[in-house]
N, C-alpha and C positions, 0 to 999 in steps of 0.2 A: 531702588531705595528712594524713599521720600526724605526731604530735609525740612526741618521746622525751626523757626526762630525760638531762641531760649527766652520765652516771654517777650518783652519789648526790646530785649537786647539785640544787637546786630548779629550775634553769633548764631549760625545755623548748624544744627546738629542732626544727625541721622535719626529717623523716626524709631528705629531699633538701635540700641547700643548694647555693649557687652560689659557685664559686671563680673566681679570676682568673689562675691560673698559665698562662703561655704565651699567653693570649688578650688580656687588657686591656693596652693599650700596645704590643702587637705585631700582633695581628690585629683588635683591637676598638678603635674610637675613642670619643669621648664620646657621640656620637649613638647608636651601636650599643649602648654600655654602658647608656644610659638605657632603651633598648627591652628589653634582656635583663633588667635589674634589675626593671623594672616588670612584665614578664611573669612573672618568678619570684615577685615579691612578691604579685601578684594570684593566683597559683596556691597561695599559702600558705607559700612559702619565707620564713623569718624569720632566716636566718643567711647572711652573706656573708663569705667567707674571703679573706685577703690576706696580704702579707708585704713587708717592706722590700726583700728581695732580688728581688722580681718586677719585672723591667725597671727595676732601679735606682731604685725608688720611683715610677716613672711609673704603674704599675698602681694604686697607692693614690691617686694624684692623680686619675686618671680615675674611679675608684670614688667618691671623695669628691665630685667635681664632679657625678657622676650622681645620687648620693643627695640632694645639696643641690638639684639641679635638679628632682628629682621631689617634693621636699618631704615625704619620708617621716617620719612621727612617730618620734622617737627611742625612744620606749618600746614600739615595735612590732617592732623588729628588733635583731639582734646582729651586730657586725662584729668581725673579728679582725685581728691583725697578728702577725708573727713576727720575732724578732731573731736575727741571726748575721752575715749578709752585708750590711753597710751601705755599703760603699765600698772604695776601694783603699788608704786610709790605715790605719796600724797600729791606731789606736783606734776604727776603724769596723768592726772585725771581732771576732767572738767573743761571749762571754757575761760579760765583766767587768762589775762593778757600774756603771761609767761608761757603757759602751756600751748596757747594758740600759736605763738611764734615758734616755740621749740618743736611742736608737732609738725609744723609746716617745713621747717628746715630738715627734720628727719625724713619726711615724706619725699622731699626733693632728692635726697641722697638715695633712698631706697628705689624710687622710680627712675632715677638717673635722668632727670630733666632740670632745666634752669628755672622753670616756673610752673605753677599749677594753673590750669585753665579754670577749673571749678574747685572751690574749697568750701566744705560744708561744716556747720556746727551739727555734729551727729545726733545730739539730743539737746534739749534745753538744760541749763544748769541753774538750779534754784539758789545756789550758793554764790553765784557771780552776777553782779549787776549787768543787765543787758547792755548798758552804755559802755561798760568796759570791753565787752566782747565786740561790739560794733566798732569801737575805736581801734581795737587790735586788728580786726579784719581790714579796716580802712588803711591802716599803716602798712600792712602787707601789700596791699594794692599799690600804694604810693611807692613802695620799694621795688615794685616790679616782680614780686614773688608770686602774686595771685592776680588773675584777670577778673574773675567774678566770684563773689562769695554768696553763700546761701545757707539754708537750714535744712534739717531733716527731722521729721516727726515733731515739729513745733506746732503749737496751737495757733489759730488765726490771731488771737489777741496778742500773743507773744511776737508774732511777725509784724503786726500793726505797730506795736511798741518799738520794735527795732527800726522800722521805717520812720516813725516819728522822731526818734532820737537822731537818726542819720540826717534827716532834713533840717532839724533844729540846730544842728552843730556843723553843717556843711561837711558831713561825712558820707562815705559811699554806702548806699542802702543795699540790702540783700537783693539778689536778682532772681533766685530760684529756691524752690522747696523740693525735697525728695521724700514724698509720702508713699506708703503702701497703697496700691490701687489695683483692684481686680473685680471680677463679677460678684465676688462675695464680700468685698470690702470697699464701700463707695462713699460713706458718709463724709469723710474729710474732704476729698477732692471735689465732689459734686455738691456738697452741702455747705460745710463750714467755710471752705475757701472760696466759694462762689463770688463774693464781693471783691476779692483781692485781685482777680485777673484784670478787670477793667480799671480798678482804682490804682493799682501799682504796676500792672503789666507783669505780674509774677509768672515765671515759667515753672514747669514741673518736670522732674526726671523721675518717673515712677518706678517702684521696685515691686517684686513679687507678683507679676501679672498673671502667673499661673497658681497663685496661692500655695507656694512651695511644692508645686507639682500636683496638688489635688485636682485642679481643673483639667489636667490631661486625661483624667479618667482611669489612670493606672491603679488608683486605690479603690476603685468601685467594688472590687471583690476581695479587698484586704490589702495589707502592707507587704509589698515585695521585699525580699531579703536585701537587695542591692540598692534600695531607695534612700533618699536623703533622710527620711524619717527614722532610719535605723542607725544613723551615724552616732558615734559616741559624743556626748556633749549636747546633743540636740533632742534629748528626751522631751524637753518642754514643747518642742514642735509637734512631736507625736501625740502628746497629751491633749493638744488643742483639738485634735480630731477624734478623741476618744470619749468626750463628754456628750451630753444630750444635744447641745448646740452644734457640735461638730458632726454628729450623726445626721442631724436634719440637713445640714449643708451638703453632706455627701449624697443625700437623696436628690437634692437639686442638681448636683453634678451628673447624676445618672440620667436625669431628664435632659440636661444640656447636651450630654453625649448622644442621646437619641436624636435630638434636634440637629446636631451637627452631622450625624450620619445621614439624616434625611435630605440635607441640602448638599451632600457630597463633599464635606470637608471633615477634618478631624476636630475633636473637642479642643485640642491644643491651638489649632489655627483659629477656631472660632473665638476663643478666649483672648488670644493676643490681638487679633484684628479688632475685636470689640473695644479694647483699650484705645486703639488708634482712632476710633470714631469720635472720641472726645477731642475737640479742637484745643482745649486747654492743656492737653498732654504734649509736652515738648518732645519727650522721647520715652520709650518703653525699654527698661533695662532687662536684657536677657541674661540668664545664667545657664552655663552648660558645662558638664564634666566630660562629655564625649563629642567628637566631631560630628557624628551622625545626628546627635541631639541639636546642635547648633544649626546644621544644614536644614534640618526639618523646621525648626523655629523660624528661620529666615523666609521660608515659603509662605508663612502666614500673611505676608504682604499681598499675595495673590488672592487671599480669601476675602479681602475687603469688599470686593464687588458682590460677594454672596450675601453680605449683610444688608439686605434691602430693608426698607421701613417695615415691611410685614414681618421679616425675620427678627428685627430688633424688638418689635412688639411682642413676639412670642418669647424672646429671651426675658423681657421685663415680666411677663406673666409667670415664668418659671422661677426667677430669682426673687421677685416680689420684695425688693429692698431699696426701691428708689428713695433717696433722701427727701425728707420733708423740707418745706421752706422754699428756697429759690428753685427755679426750674432747672432741669438737668443741664449741666455744663454752663451754668451761670447766666442763662438767657432769661 
């Protein structure tokens, strides 16, 4: 396992981490969760990602029970939560100071920990001043309930505003952002955020490195019955790949699959390893509903050496989506 700094912070997290979105509480029960977490931990993974909005908190409960059941030493792993979608009542939604604090306390109880290592604003809240949210996060850090706070799917301008407010008021600025990032979705991480890595030392904990499984190649001939795209409540995800743009991307995946096969690796390993070639990626969050899936994903670390400059150039030719503006990876 490789370990990378969380941006300019001193915390070093594993290049691959384990997340619970879609899986814990929906496809994974406590027994399976313990197996997945132990396998990840034994492989060197030291960061586990979660959120209050994942299965209405059930995902955090299962992860907390699994961590407690495994008896993992608290000083050997980092765990996260995110705040925005806490329930259907007015005060359970958004990034008000009240909800930020209430959601943190609830996450601590569900995860069975005394503090959160990483705490994210799960989306921007247009109804709450950014200063209010920044101050709320700073207060949680001062109280010892949170170590690092960050954002998820914020725009670069919103992140810049948060940094400016923090510095002007002697508050703790955000440390990291959690954006989607994969071979088919690059604009934000490589383009929009490019100036933020050097200017603020921003870290990234990227999600959906396999584009919800599309980049594994398993959808090249249609949608399997047991796939994520068939889960109730995730029809929106299936629809993304049924329109014209989705069909074009699937054609690119077929070409990437052929390239992967030619260099002796799977399209899954090619896609995961490609994310790690970006030095501004602090960690790539893996999601798994089965042990075999996690074990296979972890082997992608060995595929890095196969991604030579020549192979990377072939990948660029296939995907043809390099962001305009700053050079790739902010150089």
